Each structure stands twice: as structure tokens, then as C-alpha cells.
C-alpha positions as CSV (number, residue, x, y, z in Angstrom):
1,M,60.6,218.7,203.9
2,L,62.4,220.7,201.2
3,G,65.3,222.3,203.0
4,N,63.6,224.5,205.6
5,R,60.3,224.6,203.6
6,E,57.5,222.1,203.9
7,C,55.8,221.1,200.6
8,K,52.5,222.9,200.4
9,G,50.8,219.7,199.3
10,C,51.9,218.1,202.5
11,R,50.2,220.7,204.7
12,E,46.7,219.9,205.8
13,D,45.3,223.2,204.6
14,F,46.4,222.3,201.0
15,K,45.5,218.7,200.8
16,I,43.0,217.8,198.1
17,T,40.2,215.4,198.4
18,A,38.9,212.8,196.0
19,A,35.6,214.8,195.9
20,Q,37.5,217.9,194.9
21,I,39.3,216.0,192.1
22,D,35.9,214.6,191.0
23,K,34.5,218.1,190.8
24,M,37.5,219.3,188.7
25,L,37.0,216.4,186.3
26,Q,33.4,217.6,185.7
27,A,34.7,220.8,184.1
28,P,33.8,221.2,180.4
29,M,37.5,220.9,179.3
30,F,37.6,217.3,180.7
31,Q,34.5,216.4,178.6
32,S,36.3,217.3,175.3
33,A,37.4,214.5,173.1
34,E,39.9,216.9,171.5
35,A,41.7,217.6,174.9
36,C,41.2,214.2,176.6
37,V,42.2,210.6,176.0
38,P,39.6,207.9,175.6
39,D,38.5,206.2,178.9
40,S,40.4,203.0,178.2
41,V,43.7,205.0,177.8
42,Y,42.8,207.0,180.9
43,H,42.3,203.9,183.0
44,E,45.6,202.4,181.7
45,R,47.5,205.5,182.7
46,L,45.9,205.5,186.2
47,S,46.9,201.9,186.6
48,L,50.5,202.6,185.7
49,C,50.6,205.6,188.1
50,S,49.1,203.5,190.9
51,E,52.1,201.2,190.7
52,C,54.6,204.0,190.6
53,P,56.9,204.6,193.7
54,K,56.7,208.4,193.0
55,L,52.9,208.5,193.7
56,V,52.2,210.3,196.9
57,S,49.0,210.1,198.9
58,G,47.4,208.2,196.1
59,H,47.0,211.2,193.8
60,T,50.1,213.4,193.6
61,C,53.2,212.8,191.4
62,S,56.2,213.7,193.5
63,L,58.2,214.3,190.3
64,C,56.1,217.0,188.7
65,G,53.6,217.8,191.5
66,C,50.6,217.1,189.3
67,I,47.3,215.4,190.4
68,V,47.5,212.3,188.4
69,R,43.8,211.8,187.9
70,I,43.8,215.3,186.2
71,T,47.0,214.9,184.2
72,A,46.3,211.4,183.0
73,K,43.1,212.6,181.4
74,L,44.9,215.1,179.0
75,R,46.1,214.0,175.6
76,D,49.2,216.3,175.6
77,K,50.6,215.1,178.9
78,S,53.1,212.3,179.5
79,C,54.7,210.6,182.5
80,P,57.6,212.7,183.9
81,Y,59.6,209.8,185.3
82,P,62.9,209.8,183.5
83,G,63.8,206.4,182.1
84,A,60.6,204.8,183.3
85,T,58.1,202.9,181.1
86,G,55.3,205.3,182.0
87,W,52.7,206.6,179.5
88,Q,53.4,208.9,176.6
89,R,51.4,211.7,174.9
90,Y,48.4,210.3,173.2
91,K,48.3,210.3,169.4
92,A,45.2,209.0,167.8
């Protein structure tokens, strides 16, 4: 709970499924080498996120609210955990 408000992501009608995430990742923007990191970097990022105490429900970052399987795919994104040894923006 956030004060008197419940987080939308915590409500059943807003929960996202793995199938919905899979479908999002099929979008053309996630097939672009210009926008996305290589698969090896993507899997490394997901591995780091899977060990993070801020990961909620196996897919949501409680710091920024992102769906980590989506954000970890993008070159211009970085881990929002202050002071952590998370992943950085990808520079090839």
C-alpha cells in the first residue's frame, strides 16, 4: 500500500502475465539491433535482476515500476538501484 492507495500493479486487474510480456517482446521495436542489446547482454541483465531484492512478482522493479524483461532489452536503459552494481546503458 502507498498511503491510502494500493499500487495498480498489485491489483489483480492490472497484473501482467508472462504471455503478455512475451507478446510485447515480439513487437518490431524489440527486434531492432539499434534499439536492443545483444541476447548475451539481455540474459546477463535478467540474471542480475533476478537476484535483486527490489524485484516484485518476478517481473516488476519496485524502484522504477518497469517490467524488467522489457527494460533489460533496451540499450538506453540502466538499473535504477542507487549504489547497486546493476547494469548500465549499453555502449557497443
